[in-house]
Backbone as JSON, one array per atom type, in Angstrom:
{
  "sequence": "MTGEEKGTDQMRDDTKRRAELADFLKTRRARLRPEQFGLPSAGRRRTPGLRRDEVAHLAGVGVSWYTWLEQGRDITVSDQVLESLAETFHLAREERRHLFLLARGMVPATDECTFAAPLPANLQTMLNALGTTPAILIDERFNLVAWNESACRVFGDFTLLSERERNRIWYLFVHASARQLFVDWEQATRHAVMHLRSVYAGYAGDLWFEQFLTDLQQASPEFRHWWSQHDVQESCDLHHEKELNHPQVGRLLFSTPILTVSGLPSLKMVIYAPCSQETQAKLEILVKTVHAYLMTG",
  "N": [[126.07, 89.46, 81.44], [124.17, 88.0, 78.89], [121.35, 88.97, 76.78], [119.87, 86.73, 76.15], [120.56, 84.98, 78.2], [119.54, 86.36, 80.39], [116.85, 86.22, 79.76], [116.45, 83.48, 80.0], [116.91, 83.14, 82.76], [114.76, 84.62, 83.74], [112.6, 83.11, 82.84], [113.07, 80.8, 84.3], [112.71, 81.79, 86.9], [110.0, 82.53, 86.77], [108.87, 80.02, 86.41], [109.49, 78.8, 88.84], [108.02, 80.45, 90.53], [105.4, 79.91, 89.69], [105.29, 77.25, 90.39], [105.45, 77.46, 93.15], [103.05, 78.77, 93.58], [101.24, 76.77, 92.76], [101.71, 74.82, 94.72], [100.93, 76.23, 96.99], [98.18, 76.65, 96.52], [97.29, 73.99, 96.55], [97.82, 73.2, 99.21], [96.19, 74.98, 100.6], [93.7, 74.19, 99.69], [93.57, 71.65, 100.76], [93.12, 72.19, 103.39], [90.49, 72.75, 103.71], [87.12, 71.69, 104.47], [84.44, 69.64, 103.34], [81.97, 69.94, 104.68], [82.03, 72.53, 105.6], [81.02, 74.01, 103.58], [78.57, 73.06, 103.09], [78.64, 70.77, 101.59], [78.45, 67.3, 100.63], [80.11, 65.05, 102.74], [80.5, 62.43, 102.79], [81.47, 59.39, 101.09], [83.95, 58.43, 98.63], [87.07, 59.9, 98.97], [90.07, 60.72, 97.74], [92.05, 62.41, 98.58], [92.73, 64.71, 101.32], [90.49, 67.4, 102.23], [88.85, 69.7, 99.9], [87.78, 68.8, 96.55], [89.22, 69.59, 93.31], [87.27, 70.37, 91.45], [85.24, 71.15, 93.13], [86.31, 73.39, 94.43], [86.61, 75.05, 92.19], [83.93, 75.41, 91.46], [82.89, 76.73, 93.74], [84.4, 79.06, 93.67], [83.62, 80.13, 91.33], [84.83, 79.67, 88.83], [86.19, 78.08, 85.86], [86.57, 74.51, 85.77], [88.67, 73.28, 84.36], [90.34, 75.49, 83.99], [91.03, 76.19, 86.67], [92.34, 73.84, 87.37], [94.57, 73.93, 85.67], [95.83, 76.16, 86.77], [96.5, 75.21, 89.29], [98.26, 73.34, 88.55], [100.43, 74.73, 87.88], [100.65, 75.95, 85.41], [101.34, 78.31, 82.74], [99.3, 80.73, 82.81], [96.99, 83.49, 82.49], [95.73, 85.41, 85.15], [93.14, 87.15, 86.76], [92.61, 89.98, 89.04], [90.05, 89.83, 90.13], [89.38, 87.1, 90.02], [91.36, 86.05, 91.69], [90.63, 87.28, 94.08], [88.22, 85.98, 94.51], [89.11, 83.34, 94.86], [90.64, 83.71, 97.16], [88.65, 84.31, 98.99], [87.18, 81.96, 98.95], [89.04, 80.15, 99.98], [89.24, 81.13, 102.49], [91.33, 82.93, 103.24], [93.79, 84.46, 105.29], [94.95, 87.86, 105.82], [97.73, 88.03, 105.28], [98.1, 85.66, 103.87], [96.48, 86.08, 101.67], [97.77, 88.22, 100.43], [100.13, 86.9, 99.81], [99.18, 85.07, 97.92], [98.48, 86.79, 95.78], [101.01, 87.84, 95.15], [102.37, 85.55, 94.28], [100.78, 84.77, 92.11], [100.56, 87.01, 90.44], [102.72, 88.62, 90.82], [102.5, 90.95, 92.22], [101.04, 93.04, 94.81], [97.61, 92.85, 96.03], [95.26, 94.85, 94.25], [93.29, 96.01, 95.74], [94.29, 95.93, 98.21], [94.69, 96.98, 101.51], [97.22, 98.68, 102.47], [97.96, 100.42, 104.44], [98.72, 100.58, 107.86], [96.3, 99.38, 109.78], [95.48, 98.07, 112.04], [95.21, 98.08, 115.67], [97.92, 99.74, 117.21], [100.56, 97.94, 118.6], [101.11, 98.21, 122.08], [103.68, 98.13, 123.08], [105.28, 99.16, 121.1], [104.74, 101.91, 120.94], [105.59, 102.53, 123.49], [108.3, 101.98, 123.19], [109.04, 103.97, 121.37], [108.55, 106.25, 122.94], [110.42, 105.8, 124.94], [112.78, 106.55, 123.83], [113.16, 109.13, 124.41], [114.53, 112.29, 124.05], [115.36, 111.8, 121.5], [114.28, 111.92, 118.27], [111.79, 109.87, 116.75], [109.97, 107.81, 114.49], [107.24, 105.79, 113.2], [106.64, 104.24, 110.13], [104.54, 103.04, 107.46], [104.35, 100.73, 104.61], [103.48, 102.39, 102.67], [104.57, 104.75, 103.21], [103.2, 106.2, 105.06], [102.72, 107.91, 108.1], [102.58, 106.27, 111.1], [102.98, 106.2, 113.87], [104.62, 108.11, 116.49], [107.09, 109.85, 118.51], [107.26, 112.38, 121.13], [109.44, 114.07, 120.73], [109.84, 113.92, 117.98], [107.67, 115.35, 117.06], [108.4, 117.88, 117.98], [110.51, 118.46, 116.33], [109.66, 118.08, 113.62], [107.13, 119.18, 113.54], [103.76, 119.39, 114.79], [102.24, 116.45, 114.48], [99.64, 115.7, 114.99], [98.05, 117.71, 114.13], [97.9, 117.5, 111.45], [96.4, 116.29, 108.39], [95.47, 112.94, 107.31], [96.59, 112.47, 104.77], [98.56, 114.46, 104.72], [100.27, 113.47, 106.59], [101.68, 111.6, 105.27], [104.93, 110.73, 104.4], [106.26, 111.21, 101.96], [104.47, 112.91, 100.64], [104.48, 115.0, 102.48], [107.14, 115.98, 102.21], [107.11, 117.1, 99.64], [104.85, 118.76, 99.43], [104.1, 120.04, 101.83], [104.62, 123.2, 103.17], [106.49, 123.84, 105.19], [108.48, 121.92, 104.99], [110.3, 122.63, 103.0], [111.73, 124.67, 104.16], [112.74, 123.41, 106.38], [114.48, 121.25, 105.64], [117.85, 121.3, 104.92], [119.11, 120.79, 102.44], [116.82, 120.6, 100.45], [116.19, 119.76, 97.86], [117.92, 117.6, 97.35], [117.04, 115.83, 99.33], [114.38, 115.33, 98.53], [114.71, 114.27, 95.94], [116.05, 111.88, 96.44], [114.05, 110.65, 97.88], [112.09, 110.29, 95.9], [113.4, 108.47, 94.22], [113.57, 106.26, 95.89], [110.86, 105.78, 96.31], [110.16, 105.02, 93.73], [111.46, 102.56, 93.58], [110.07, 101.07, 95.52], [107.5, 101.2, 94.48], [107.56, 99.48, 92.33], [106.76, 97.01, 93.23], [104.09, 97.4, 93.62], [102.7, 98.21, 91.42], [99.78, 99.13, 89.78], [98.27, 98.98, 92.05], [95.51, 100.4, 93.6], [95.55, 102.44, 95.56], [98.2, 103.45, 95.45], [98.3, 104.3, 92.76], [96.4, 106.38, 92.69], [97.53, 108.08, 94.57], [99.97, 108.79, 93.33], [98.98, 110.13, 91.08], [97.69, 112.34, 92.31], [99.86, 113.56, 93.61], [101.56, 114.24, 91.52], [100.02, 116.19, 90.34], [100.0, 118.06, 92.37], [102.66, 118.82, 92.76], [105.07, 120.16, 90.76], [107.81, 119.6, 90.77], [107.96, 116.98, 91.75], [106.59, 115.71, 89.69], [108.35, 116.09, 87.55], [110.78, 114.76, 88.4], [109.81, 112.21, 88.87], [109.22, 111.34, 86.31], [111.72, 110.77, 85.31], [112.44, 108.29, 86.13], [114.39, 107.27, 87.91], [116.01, 105.04, 90.2], [116.37, 103.93, 93.54], [117.21, 101.68, 95.95], [117.69, 101.96, 98.61], [116.46, 102.21, 101.91], [116.5, 104.56, 103.21], [114.68, 107.07, 103.67], [114.92, 109.82, 104.19], [117.45, 111.0, 102.95], [119.01, 113.27, 103.14], [120.21, 114.55, 106.04], [120.55, 116.81, 107.49], [119.08, 119.39, 109.17], [117.32, 122.52, 109.38], [116.15, 123.97, 111.92], [113.43, 126.07, 112.86], [113.48, 127.14, 115.45], [115.78, 126.35, 116.91], [117.86, 126.2, 115.12], [120.52, 124.65, 113.2], [120.43, 121.11, 112.9], [121.85, 117.92, 113.13], [121.62, 114.69, 111.94], [121.9, 111.07, 112.04], [120.22, 108.35, 110.48], [119.2, 105.52, 111.4], [117.27, 102.71, 110.34], [114.8, 100.54, 111.34], [113.34, 97.31, 111.04], [110.19, 96.26, 112.13], [109.72, 93.61, 114.26], [107.67, 90.91, 113.43], [105.87, 92.57, 112.25], [106.31, 93.31, 109.37], [105.54, 95.28, 107.59], [105.92, 97.66, 108.79], [108.24, 100.26, 109.55], [110.73, 101.53, 111.68], [111.99, 104.67, 112.05], [114.75, 106.24, 113.24], [116.0, 109.24, 114.44], [118.97, 109.85, 115.09], [120.99, 111.93, 117.02], [123.92, 113.48, 115.73], [125.83, 114.9, 117.03], [126.99, 116.54, 120.04], [126.01, 119.07, 120.2], [123.65, 119.0, 118.66], [122.2, 117.2, 120.24], [121.93, 118.7, 122.58], [120.31, 120.78, 121.65], [117.98, 119.4, 121.03], [117.15, 118.66, 123.58], [116.55, 121.17, 124.57], [114.34, 121.84, 122.97], [112.41, 119.92, 123.78], [112.23, 120.46, 126.53], [111.28, 123.05, 126.44], [108.64, 122.8, 125.46], [107.56, 121.33, 127.55], [107.74, 123.13, 129.64], [106.0, 125.07, 128.73], [103.56, 123.67, 128.74], [103.24, 123.26, 131.49], [103.0, 125.83, 132.49], [100.98, 126.81, 131.02]],
  "CA": [[125.02, 88.47, 81.11], [123.52, 88.3, 77.64], [119.9, 89.05, 76.82], [119.33, 85.37, 76.14], [120.75, 84.42, 79.54], [118.57, 87.02, 81.27], [115.54, 85.65, 79.45], [116.41, 82.14, 80.59], [116.76, 83.3, 84.21], [113.4, 85.07, 84.0], [111.72, 81.96, 82.65], [113.29, 79.91, 85.44], [112.08, 82.42, 88.06], [108.56, 82.42, 86.59], [108.51, 78.62, 86.63], [109.53, 78.58, 90.28], [106.9, 81.17, 91.15], [104.17, 79.16, 89.41], [105.34, 76.02, 91.2], [105.1, 77.88, 94.51], [101.61, 79.04, 93.56], [100.55, 75.48, 92.7], [101.83, 74.19, 96.04], [100.14, 77.02, 97.93], [96.77, 76.34, 96.27], [97.02, 72.61, 96.99], [97.8, 73.13, 100.67], [94.99, 75.7, 101.09], [92.54, 73.34, 99.37], [93.57, 70.52, 101.67], [92.68, 72.62, 104.72], [89.03, 72.93, 103.73], [86.3, 70.51, 104.67], [83.18, 69.76, 102.59], [80.86, 70.39, 105.53], [82.11, 73.98, 105.74], [80.29, 74.63, 102.47], [77.32, 72.33, 102.89], [78.85, 69.71, 100.61], [78.46, 65.97, 101.26], [81.45, 64.61, 103.13], [80.56, 60.97, 102.65], [81.95, 58.93, 99.79], [85.38, 58.22, 98.5], [87.91, 61.07, 98.71], [91.44, 60.23, 97.71], [92.91, 63.37, 99.29], [91.99, 65.52, 102.29], [90.03, 68.68, 101.74], [87.94, 69.73, 98.76], [88.3, 68.44, 95.23], [89.45, 70.75, 92.45], [86.02, 70.81, 90.84], [84.45, 71.83, 94.16], [86.89, 74.73, 94.58], [86.27, 75.82, 91.0], [82.51, 75.76, 91.54], [82.71, 77.72, 94.8], [85.06, 80.31, 93.27], [83.0, 80.63, 90.11], [85.76, 79.59, 87.69], [86.12, 76.81, 85.17], [87.34, 73.43, 86.38], [89.93, 73.14, 83.62], [91.18, 76.66, 84.26], [91.59, 76.06, 88.01], [93.28, 72.71, 87.34], [95.81, 74.44, 85.07], [96.46, 77.07, 87.73], [97.07, 74.4, 90.36], [99.35, 72.56, 87.94], [101.55, 75.63, 87.63], [100.76, 76.34, 84.0], [101.5, 79.74, 82.49], [98.03, 81.31, 82.39], [96.71, 84.81, 83.04], [94.7, 85.39, 86.19], [92.72, 88.51, 87.11], [92.42, 90.3, 90.45], [88.72, 89.38, 90.54], [89.44, 85.66, 90.25], [92.17, 85.82, 92.88], [89.81, 87.67, 95.23], [87.25, 84.91, 94.7], [89.83, 82.21, 95.44], [91.02, 84.07, 98.53], [87.44, 84.2, 99.81], [86.84, 80.54, 99.03], [90.01, 79.49, 100.85], [89.24, 81.82, 103.79], [92.71, 83.34, 103.46], [94.1, 85.61, 106.14], [95.5, 88.97, 105.04], [99.08, 87.7, 104.81], [97.97, 84.61, 102.87], [95.9, 86.71, 100.47], [98.87, 88.97, 99.82], [101.04, 85.89, 99.25], [98.52, 84.55, 96.73], [98.62, 87.77, 94.71], [102.41, 87.94, 94.76], [102.72, 84.37, 93.51], [100.01, 84.68, 90.87], [100.69, 88.17, 89.56], [103.95, 89.36, 91.09], [102.19, 92.25, 92.83], [100.06, 92.97, 95.89], [96.25, 93.08, 95.54], [94.91, 96.24, 93.96], [92.42, 96.51, 96.81], [94.93, 95.67, 99.5], [94.87, 98.16, 102.36], [98.57, 98.56, 103.01], [98.11, 101.25, 105.62], [98.61, 99.79, 109.07], [95.02, 99.76, 110.35], [95.26, 97.4, 113.32], [95.71, 98.85, 116.81], [99.37, 99.68, 117.36], [100.97, 97.28, 119.85], [101.5, 99.19, 123.1], [105.12, 98.13, 123.32], [105.94, 99.99, 120.09], [104.67, 103.3, 121.39], [106.47, 102.61, 124.66], [109.67, 102.05, 122.68], [109.23, 105.32, 120.82], [108.62, 107.2, 124.06], [111.63, 105.54, 125.71], [113.92, 107.19, 123.17], [113.31, 110.45, 125.02], [114.71, 113.45, 123.18], [115.72, 111.35, 120.16], [113.07, 111.81, 117.45], [111.58, 108.56, 116.12], [108.64, 107.64, 113.91], [106.92, 104.53, 112.55], [105.97, 104.42, 108.85], [104.15, 101.79, 106.8], [104.96, 100.58, 103.29], [103.03, 103.49, 101.82], [105.25, 105.92, 103.77], [102.3, 106.9, 105.97], [103.15, 107.97, 109.49], [101.69, 105.47, 111.94], [103.19, 106.6, 115.27], [105.77, 108.99, 116.68], [107.26, 110.3, 119.89], [107.1, 113.82, 121.31], [110.57, 114.78, 120.16], [109.62, 114.02, 116.54], [106.75, 116.48, 116.86], [109.12, 119.13, 118.21], [111.42, 118.7, 115.2], [108.97, 118.13, 112.32], [105.82, 119.81, 113.66], [102.75, 118.59, 115.49], [101.58, 115.56, 113.52], [98.21, 115.58, 115.29], [97.36, 118.79, 113.44], [97.92, 117.21, 110.02], [95.47, 115.3, 107.87], [96.1, 111.65, 107.02], [97.41, 112.63, 103.58], [99.72, 115.28, 105.06], [101.2, 112.69, 107.4], [102.49, 110.76, 104.39], [106.24, 111.38, 104.41], [106.56, 111.7, 100.61], [103.6, 114.07, 100.43], [104.99, 116.06, 103.35], [108.35, 116.55, 101.64], [106.88, 117.86, 98.42], [103.7, 119.66, 99.45], [104.01, 120.85, 103.05], [105.5, 124.35, 103.02], [107.56, 123.86, 106.19], [109.55, 120.99, 104.64], [111.3, 123.32, 102.19], [112.58, 125.44, 105.06], [113.34, 122.54, 107.39], [115.59, 120.47, 105.1], [118.91, 122.18, 104.43], [119.17, 120.54, 101.0], [115.49, 120.04, 100.17], [116.18, 119.09, 96.56], [118.55, 116.29, 97.49], [116.16, 114.97, 100.14], [113.2, 114.92, 97.75], [115.11, 113.43, 94.82], [116.31, 110.54, 96.99], [112.75, 110.1, 98.25], [111.45, 109.85, 94.66], [114.08, 107.26, 93.75], [113.17, 105.15, 96.75], [109.46, 105.51, 96.0], [110.16, 104.28, 92.47], [111.87, 101.2, 93.88], [108.97, 100.43, 96.24], [106.32, 101.15, 93.6], [107.68, 98.34, 91.41], [106.01, 95.89, 93.79], [102.71, 97.79, 93.83], [102.14, 98.75, 90.18], [98.39, 98.71, 89.64], [97.58, 99.16, 93.34], [94.65, 101.57, 93.46], [95.98, 103.53, 96.43], [99.42, 104.04, 94.91], [98.01, 104.99, 91.51], [95.73, 107.65, 93.0], [98.5, 108.92, 95.27], [100.9, 109.32, 92.33], [98.25, 111.11, 90.28], [97.48, 113.54, 93.12], [101.13, 114.21, 93.91], [102.05, 114.86, 90.28], [99.25, 117.42, 90.15], [100.31, 119.02, 93.43], [104.06, 119.21, 92.78], [105.78, 120.05, 89.47], [109.11, 118.96, 90.99], [107.75, 115.54, 91.8], [106.21, 115.27, 88.35], [109.55, 116.07, 86.71], [111.71, 113.73, 88.84], [109.18, 110.91, 88.7], [109.31, 110.99, 84.9], [113.07, 110.33, 84.99], [112.46, 106.85, 86.47], [115.59, 106.87, 88.65], [115.66, 104.08, 91.25], [117.31, 103.72, 94.64], [116.56, 100.73, 96.84], [117.93, 102.31, 100.01], [115.24, 102.55, 102.64], [116.72, 105.82, 103.92], [113.79, 108.03, 103.03], [115.48, 111.16, 104.33], [118.88, 110.88, 102.71], [119.58, 114.49, 103.72], [119.94, 114.46, 107.48], [120.82, 118.1, 108.13], [117.87, 120.2, 109.22], [117.43, 123.89, 109.88], [114.94, 124.14, 112.71], [113.13, 127.5, 113.05], [113.7, 127.6, 116.82], [117.13, 126.08, 117.45], [118.87, 126.21, 114.06], [120.97, 123.42, 112.54], [120.41, 119.81, 113.58], [122.5, 116.91, 112.29], [121.18, 113.35, 112.35], [121.99, 109.84, 111.25], [118.86, 107.8, 110.58], [119.03, 104.06, 111.29], [115.89, 102.29, 110.09], [114.62, 99.19, 111.87], [112.11, 96.59, 110.7], [109.49, 95.83, 113.34], [109.55, 92.16, 114.3], [106.3, 90.45, 113.37], [105.09, 93.54, 111.48], [107.28, 93.74, 108.36], [105.07, 96.45, 106.85], [106.28, 98.86, 109.54], [109.65, 100.6, 109.72], [110.99, 102.56, 112.68], [113.05, 105.58, 111.64], [115.29, 106.91, 114.42], [116.86, 110.37, 114.09], [119.99, 109.86, 116.14], [121.84, 113.13, 116.91], [125.32, 113.2, 115.37], [126.75, 115.76, 117.78], [126.51, 117.0, 121.34], [125.25, 120.3, 119.96], [122.3, 118.6, 118.26], [121.56, 116.62, 121.42], [121.57, 119.81, 123.48], [119.19, 121.51, 121.06], [116.79, 118.56, 121.19], [116.74, 118.79, 124.97], [115.93, 122.5, 124.7], [113.02, 121.78, 122.34], [111.48, 119.15, 124.61], [112.03, 121.18, 127.79], [110.48, 124.24, 126.17], [107.24, 122.44, 125.39], [107.15, 120.92, 128.89], [107.56, 124.34, 130.44], [104.79, 125.72, 128.23], [102.41, 122.91, 129.21], [103.1, 123.43, 132.92], [102.59, 127.2, 132.8], [99.78, 127.12, 130.24]],
  "C": [[124.31, 88.9, 79.83], [122.01, 88.38, 77.8], [119.26, 87.69, 76.86], [119.44, 84.72, 77.51], [119.76, 85.03, 80.52], [117.18, 86.45, 81.04], [115.38, 84.26, 80.05], [116.21, 82.2, 82.09], [115.34, 83.71, 84.56], [112.41, 83.93, 83.86], [111.84, 80.99, 83.82], [112.6, 80.46, 86.68], [110.56, 82.3, 87.97], [108.08, 80.99, 86.84], [108.49, 78.3, 88.12], [108.34, 79.23, 90.97], [105.59, 80.43, 90.91], [104.12, 77.86, 90.2], [104.98, 76.32, 92.65], [103.6, 78.13, 94.61], [100.82, 77.74, 93.58], [100.56, 74.81, 94.07], [100.96, 74.91, 97.07], [98.65, 76.7, 97.77], [96.4, 74.94, 96.78], [96.91, 72.53, 98.51], [96.59, 73.86, 101.24], [93.74, 74.86, 100.82], [92.43, 72.19, 100.35], [93.07, 70.9, 103.07], [91.16, 72.67, 104.85], [88.32, 71.6, 103.91], [84.96, 70.69, 103.96], [82.04, 70.34, 103.42], [80.88, 71.9, 105.77], [81.24, 74.68, 104.69], [78.98, 73.92, 102.17], [77.42, 71.25, 101.84], [78.86, 68.36, 101.31], [79.89, 65.53, 101.53], [81.61, 63.1, 102.98], [81.07, 60.61, 101.26], [83.46, 58.89, 99.75], [86.1, 59.52, 98.14], [89.36, 60.63, 98.83], [92.4, 61.14, 98.48], [92.09, 64.16, 100.28], [91.53, 66.83, 101.67], [89.05, 68.58, 100.58], [88.62, 69.21, 97.5], [88.45, 69.71, 94.38], [88.14, 71.28, 91.86], [85.15, 71.54, 91.85], [84.98, 73.25, 94.39], [86.51, 75.6, 93.4], [84.82, 76.28, 91.04], [82.28, 76.87, 92.58], [83.29, 79.08, 94.41], [84.47, 80.9, 91.99], [83.94, 80.65, 88.91], [85.64, 78.2, 87.06], [87.01, 75.76, 85.82], [88.68, 73.27, 85.69], [90.88, 74.28, 83.93], [91.81, 76.55, 85.64], [92.61, 74.93, 88.06], [94.62, 73.16, 86.76], [96.57, 75.34, 86.04], [97.16, 76.27, 88.82], [98.2, 73.51, 89.84], [100.56, 73.44, 87.62], [101.72, 76.03, 86.19], [100.81, 77.87, 83.86], [100.2, 80.31, 81.92], [97.82, 82.64, 83.08], [95.57, 84.72, 84.04], [94.41, 86.82, 86.62], [92.63, 88.71, 88.61], [91.1, 89.73, 90.95], [88.71, 87.89, 90.86], [90.24, 85.35, 91.51], [91.4, 86.2, 94.15], [88.81, 86.56, 95.55], [87.91, 83.67, 95.32], [90.2, 82.48, 96.89], [89.83, 83.94, 99.47], [87.06, 82.73, 100.0], [87.75, 79.81, 100.01], [90.05, 80.09, 102.25], [90.65, 82.29, 104.17], [92.8, 84.52, 104.42], [94.78, 86.67, 105.27], [96.87, 88.63, 104.46], [99.03, 86.62, 103.72], [97.43, 85.17, 101.56], [96.96, 87.48, 99.71], [99.84, 88.0, 99.13], [100.48, 85.32, 97.95], [98.71, 85.5, 95.55], [100.07, 87.88, 94.22], [102.84, 86.75, 93.91], [102.03, 84.34, 92.16], [100.28, 85.82, 89.9], [101.95, 88.98, 89.8], [103.7, 90.72, 91.71], [101.15, 92.05, 93.92], [98.67, 93.24, 95.32], [95.98, 94.54, 95.31], [94.05, 96.84, 95.05], [93.04, 96.33, 98.18], [95.1, 96.97, 100.27], [96.21, 98.03, 103.05], [98.76, 99.38, 104.29], [97.87, 100.41, 106.87], [97.35, 100.22, 109.83], [94.75, 99.12, 111.71], [95.76, 98.28, 114.46], [97.2, 98.66, 116.99], [99.71, 98.96, 118.67], [101.53, 98.29, 120.84], [103.01, 99.26, 123.28], [105.88, 98.97, 122.29], [105.89, 101.46, 120.47], [105.55, 103.52, 122.61], [107.93, 102.74, 124.23], [109.98, 103.43, 122.11], [109.41, 106.34, 121.94], [109.92, 107.05, 124.84], [112.87, 106.18, 125.09], [114.1, 108.64, 123.62], [113.42, 111.57, 124.01], [115.13, 113.07, 121.76], [114.45, 111.17, 119.33], [112.98, 110.41, 116.8], [110.14, 108.47, 115.63], [108.49, 106.21, 113.4], [106.21, 104.85, 111.24], [105.61, 103.06, 108.27], [104.73, 101.76, 105.4], [104.48, 101.61, 102.29], [103.64, 104.82, 102.26], [104.31, 106.78, 104.62], [102.84, 106.83, 107.4], [102.13, 107.28, 110.37], [101.78, 105.88, 113.41], [104.46, 107.42, 115.36], [105.95, 109.28, 118.16], [107.22, 111.84, 119.93], [108.22, 114.6, 120.65], [110.42, 114.93, 118.65], [108.67, 115.17, 116.22], [107.45, 117.82, 117.05], [110.02, 119.48, 117.03], [110.65, 118.94, 113.9], [107.63, 118.85, 112.36], [104.83, 118.84, 114.28], [101.97, 117.75, 114.5], [100.09, 115.46, 113.77], [97.4, 116.66, 114.58], [97.27, 118.56, 111.93], [96.84, 116.21, 109.63], [96.22, 114.0, 107.59], [97.01, 111.76, 105.81], [98.68, 113.42, 103.9], [100.73, 114.52, 105.92], [101.94, 111.64, 106.56], [103.82, 111.45, 104.18], [106.66, 111.88, 103.03], [105.74, 112.96, 100.33], [104.1, 115.27, 101.23], [106.2, 116.76, 102.73], [108.06, 117.48, 100.47], [105.83, 118.97, 98.57], [103.67, 120.56, 100.67], [105.06, 121.95, 103.01], [106.69, 124.32, 103.97], [108.73, 122.95, 105.82], [110.66, 121.68, 103.85], [112.24, 124.14, 103.06], [113.34, 124.54, 106.04], [114.56, 121.79, 106.85], [116.62, 121.4, 104.45], [119.08, 122.02, 102.92], [117.88, 119.83, 100.62], [115.49, 119.27, 98.86], [116.81, 117.71, 96.66], [117.65, 115.33, 98.25], [114.99, 114.45, 99.32], [113.58, 114.01, 96.58], [115.42, 112.01, 95.29], [114.99, 109.86, 97.38], [112.02, 109.56, 97.01], [112.08, 108.55, 94.16], [113.7, 106.05, 94.59], [111.72, 104.78, 96.51], [109.34, 104.7, 94.72], [110.48, 102.8, 92.72], [110.73, 100.43, 94.56], [107.78, 100.21, 95.33], [106.37, 99.95, 92.66], [106.9, 97.13, 91.92], [104.54, 96.18, 93.96], [102.06, 98.38, 92.58], [100.72, 98.21, 89.99], [97.59, 98.83, 90.92], [96.8, 100.47, 93.29], [95.11, 102.74, 94.32], [97.2, 104.22, 95.85], [99.13, 104.83, 93.63], [97.34, 106.34, 91.76], [96.69, 108.61, 93.68], [99.46, 109.56, 94.28], [100.22, 110.37, 91.46], [98.09, 112.43, 91.04], [98.79, 114.29, 93.34], [101.73, 114.86, 92.67], [101.28, 116.15, 89.97], [99.64, 118.49, 91.15], [101.73, 119.56, 93.37], [104.71, 119.05, 91.41], [107.14, 119.4, 89.62], [108.97, 117.44, 91.03], [107.44, 115.01, 90.41], [107.44, 115.14, 87.45], [110.48, 114.92, 87.1], [111.12, 112.33, 88.69], [109.32, 110.44, 87.25], [110.68, 110.48, 84.51], [113.31, 108.86, 85.33], [113.8, 106.41, 87.08], [115.17, 106.02, 89.85], [116.77, 104.01, 92.29], [116.63, 102.84, 95.66], [116.78, 101.04, 98.31], [116.64, 102.71, 100.68], [115.4, 103.82, 103.47], [115.92, 106.9, 103.23], [114.35, 109.44, 103.06], [117.0, 111.08, 104.17], [119.62, 112.1, 103.25], [119.21, 114.55, 105.19], [120.22, 115.77, 108.21], [119.58, 118.98, 108.02], [118.18, 121.59, 109.74], [116.15, 124.24, 110.62], [114.68, 125.62, 112.98], [113.41, 128.03, 114.45], [115.15, 127.45, 117.28], [118.22, 126.01, 116.38], [119.25, 124.82, 113.57], [120.95, 122.21, 113.46], [120.99, 118.78, 112.62], [122.18, 115.52, 112.83], [121.76, 112.26, 111.46], [120.65, 109.15, 111.46], [118.84, 106.29, 110.37], [117.56, 103.72, 111.15], [115.76, 100.82, 110.48], [113.31, 98.6, 111.38], [111.49, 96.06, 111.99], [109.23, 94.33, 113.28], [108.08, 91.78, 114.33], [105.39, 91.37, 112.58], [105.99, 94.12, 110.39], [106.84, 94.93, 107.55], [105.46, 97.75, 107.54], [107.79, 99.02, 109.64], [109.75, 101.69, 110.79], [112.2, 103.38, 112.23], [113.49, 106.36, 112.87], [116.24, 108.03, 113.96], [117.86, 110.56, 115.23], [120.89, 111.09, 115.98], [123.3, 112.77, 116.67], [126.32, 114.04, 116.15], [126.13, 116.13, 119.11], [125.66, 118.26, 121.17], [123.81, 119.98, 119.56], [121.53, 118.02, 119.43], [121.09, 117.7, 122.37], [120.37, 120.58, 122.96], [117.89, 120.72, 121.17], [116.26, 118.65, 122.61], [116.05, 120.13, 125.21], [114.51, 122.47, 124.14], [112.0, 121.06, 123.22], [111.2, 119.87, 125.92], [111.15, 122.41, 127.59], [108.99, 123.91, 126.12], [106.71, 121.98, 126.73], [106.88, 122.14, 129.75], [106.29, 125.07, 130.03], [103.53, 125.01, 128.76], [102.16, 123.14, 130.7], [102.61, 124.83, 133.29], [101.31, 127.59, 132.08], [98.53, 126.7, 130.97]]
}
């Protein structure tokens, strides 16, 4: 494909995105009622919902500017204006995120990506039901949201770690035990950086990601070096290296299927499925050992 063809495709994609944005704004405007904002509802209204000038006034933007935005014109829009529109339209979190993606191609800079809502009980039940098979839940920032007991026996007690230390990228580069645990630590971390690069493309400008990258580059010279190479890998297999060297039971070999949680696309379930009977036997030893300790302790 030539550069001219790529440019044409990009223009076509941008036009579609602006058309989607225009349609989204129109439908959100139609949901609102004048009385919600203390506006007179009487009189002639050709369409349901608020008028464009009313939305512009409530959001604190110019009428012409908002009209152009709703017409799908190619104009620049700031985070502050989008936040104001999201508040005016009473957008839910998913709708607000959708607005930012359509208007700017990125999630809100103030968006709290970390899964903050109470974890559905059935997810923890599912993790526990896996028994000796280690499994974790991570969000789109690679933060650890939930885990089962076997995962703690393999990777360490997550309850003893700070929120930052429970970030899987941070753990790989900064936590001392990770270098001993992963048989090929360099391969595991380089693949993690490439995947982080791929994910970051959708969050450039996000305040959390920007601060995280700054902190991690200061904490790890290896991360700083590999990040500067701008290599990309879209695979969601965060731990490409699946062979571990556990301090108690020695070598463990896993495959790691990753599942998207239905209804919660920001969460991924990573399952460390043992690749051999030997690994399975060692996992059983680890879990039984801690049970015996708890019963005698």
